[in-house]
N, C-alpha and C positions, 0 to 999 in steps of 0.2 A: 373620870380620872383625867388629870392633865399633867404633862411633864414639860419642863422648859428645856428647849434645845439651844444651848448657848454656845457662842464662839466669839471670835474677835470681831468687835464692832457691831455685834447684833445679838438679839435675844428673840427667839421665836417660841411662842407657846404652841405645844403640840398636844392635841386631845386624843383620847382613846375611847373606842366603843366598848360596850359590854360584850361578853362572850357570845351571847345569842345573836346580837346585832352583827357582830363581826363575822360569824359563820354565815348568816343570811346574805350579807353583802358579798362575801367572797364566793359563795355558791352561785349567786346571780352573775357575777363577773366572769367566773371560770366557765360556766355553762354558755354564756354568750360568746366568750372567746373561742371555745372549742367548736361551737356551731358555725360561727362566721369563718373561722380558719379552715374548717372542713370544707365549706363551700368554696372558699378562695383557693384552698389547696387542690380541690378537684379541677378548678379552672386552670391552675398551673400544670397539673398532670395532663389535662386535655391538650393544652398548648404543646407540651413537650412530646406527646405521643404522635402528633400529626404534623408532617412537614408543611402542609397547606397553611397552617397557622404560624409556625415559627420562621417561615420565609416571607411573611407579610409584615411590613413595617408598622402598620396600624395595630396589629395584634401584639407585636413585640412591645410597643409603648404601653398598651393596655396591661399586659402581664407584668411589666415593670411597676406599674401603679399598684397592681394586686399584690405583688411581692412586698412592696413597701407597706401596704396595709397589714399584711401578715406580720411583718417584723414589728411595726409600731404597736399593734394590738397585743402581740406576745410580750413585748417589753413592758407595756402599761400594766398588763395583768400580772406579770412576774413581780414587778416592783410593788404593786398593791398587796399581793399575797405575802411577799416577804416582809412588808412593813407591818402586817398583822401578826406574822409568826414570830419574827425576831425583833420587830419594832425598829431598830436601828441597823444600818448596814455599814460595813467598812467603806470609807470614803473612796478608795481606789475602785472597788467593785461598783459603787454607786455611780461614779463618773463613767465607767464603761457602759453600764446600762442606759444611763441618760444620754450619752453620746449617740448610741445606736438609735434611740427613740427620736432624738432631735434631728439626726441626719434624715431619717425616713420622713419625719414630719415636714422638713424643708423641701424634700424631693417632690412631694405630692403636688403642690401648686405649680411647680416648674414643669412637671410631667403633663399636667392638665393643659398648660399653655402650649407645649409642643404638640400635643394631640389636636388642639384646636387649629394650629397652623397646618398640620397635615390634612385635616378636613378641608381647610380653606384652599390648599393647593389642589386637592383632588377635585374640588368643584369648580374653582375659578381657572385653573390651569391644567385641565385633564390630560392634554397632549404631552405635558412636561412632567407629569406626576411620577412616572416610572423612572425618569432620569434623576429627578430631585430627591425623591423618597426611596432610597435603596436600603437594603438590610445593613450594609456596612456603615452607611451614614447614620442610620438609626442608632446603632450601638455607639458610634462616636458621640452623638448627641446625649445619649444616656450617660456616657462618661463625663461629658461637660456638666450635666446636671449635678452629678456627685461632686465635681470639682467646685461648682458654685456653692453648694451646700457646705462643703469643707471650708471654703473661704469665709463663710459666715460664722461657723461654730468653733473651728480650730483656734482662733485667737483667744477665745475664752479659756481653752485648755492651757495654752502657752502662758497667758497671764497668771493663771492659777498656779502653774508649776513654778513660775518665777517669783511669785509674791508670798506663797504659803510655805510654812516650815515643813520639814520632813515628817514631824510628828502628826501634823494634820492629816496626812494621807494614810496614817496608820490608825487614826481615830475612827469613831463611829458616829454617824449622824442619821437623822431621819431623812430619807432619800428624796430630796426635792432639789430642783435646779438652783434655787437661791441659797440652799444649804452648802453647796459645794463650790459654786461660782459666786463668791461673796463680794468681790470688788464692785462698788456701786457704779463704776463706769461701764461695767459689762452689761448691766441692766439697761442703761441708756443705749449702748451699742445694739443690744438685742432688739429693742423697740424700733430703732432706726432701720435695722436690716429687715425686720418684718414689714415695715411700712414700704420700703423700697421694693421688696419682693412682691407684695400684694398689688401695689400700684402698677408695676410693670405687667404682671399677669392679668390684671383687670383690663388694662389698655389693650393687650393682645386679644383677650376674649371679646371685648366690645368691637374691636376692629374686624376680627374674623366673622363675628356673628352678623354684623350689618352687611359685610361684603357677600356673605352667603345668603343673607336675606334678600338682597337685590337679585342674586342669581336665582333664588327660588321663585321669583315672579314669573320666570319662564315656564313655570309649572313642571319643573324637573322633580321627579320623585326623590332622586338621590340628594338634590339640593335641599328639599324640605326636610328629609331625614337628617341631613348634616346640620341644618339649623336647630332641630330639636336636640341633637347630640351636644352641640355647643351650649345650648341652654342648660342641659344636664351637667356639663362641665362647670358652668357658672354656679349651679346649685352646689356641686361638690366643693368648689372654691369657697362658697359662702360658709359651708361647714368647716372648711380648713381655717377660715378666719376666726371661728369661735375659739379655736385653740389659742390664738393670739390675744384674744380679749378675755381669756379664762379668768385671769386674776382680777380684772375689773368687774366682771360679773360676780365672782365669788365675794369680793370685798363689798360690793353694793348690797348683795342679798344678806350677807352676814351682819352688815350694819343694821339692816331692817329686822333681821331675825337672829339675834346673837346666840340664842339658845340652840339653834338648829344648824350650827356650823358643820357638824359631821355629816348630817343628812344632806345638806346643801352641797358640800364638796363631793360626796359620792354621786348624787344625782347629776350634777353638772359634768362630772368626769365621764359618766356613762354616756350622756347625750353628746358630749364633745369628742371623746376618744374612741368609744366602742361602736355606737350605732352608725356613725358615718361610714364605717368600714363595710356596711351592707350595700352602699350605693354602687360601688364598682361592679359587683356581680349583676346588678340590675341593668347598668348602662350597656354592657356588652353580653354578659352571660345569658340574659333572658331576652334581650331585644334582637340579638343577632341569630338568624335562623340556623346558620351552619354550626355555630358554637352551641346553640341550644340542643341540637340533635345529639351531639356527643356528650354534652353535659348531663343530659338525662341518663345516659347509659352509665357513666362513671359515678354520678351522684348517688344513684340508687343501686349501683353494683349489678346492673343488668347487662347482659351481652347478647341477648336473643335478637334485639332489633338491629338490622343491618342498615347502616347509612353510609352513603358514599359522597361526602361533601366535595371530593375532588371533581366530581362531575358537574355539580351545581354549586358554585361558590357565591353566597350572598354576602358581599362585603359590608361590614357595618360602616355607616357614615356618620 
């Protein structure tokens, strides 16, 4: 079954799955969302319960990344489930959900860049690290990250408010970014902003990686671990980039396999939006010895094991 989602200056064909296929897809997405958010939520709980974590700039940046992952995955799953249940959403509601998802999606690469810089300062300027990377400055940087993301996406909202009629915001559409931000100039602006974000972040990652790499030649264990951490940040950023080329991949595969558009869209969405949210727990939650001790207790709801990370803090690098 297919339905045309029409509006001013555009017509988009929207296809629907059979009932059984829709149930299977939503069950897979919801189960993955709950599982990943449970792990990430446990990380946030661990962070909040222990001062040794929430007074460390590195952990603060990491938890900011995890919270963004939780919000992004929740919005993605909510939009998908609602699109199957009610098919179309009120434009105003759709804009709110999309804005949250876009904000968090833009925050991730910027947070990765800041985390790489913090690693670089810790290894290359260890004597100045505590003065440069303070808790207060870390929260200021997080605020700047949100401001930069806002400067990228809020113009889309303002242009839409200025150019669309009031009736449009009371209408219902299939909730996609191109369905609500319909001005063609906004698509060009989005592509340019994505390119600028990614180029800047990649330059930061390359610079910090090679500086840490040179420091690692001194056989410092912390430097080598920092080098591996920056590599993992690069892998996370690569996964973030998949979001930016989502439509290119989708259009290319649907051109080759036109009958499989629904399966292709679902599969790409899972690999691009859902599975990458598993990377953050691996980078710190499993690699960091201190975090791992508490994570086991909260993740499996066990309190018998007594751990005292305050005595032996293994900082992730």
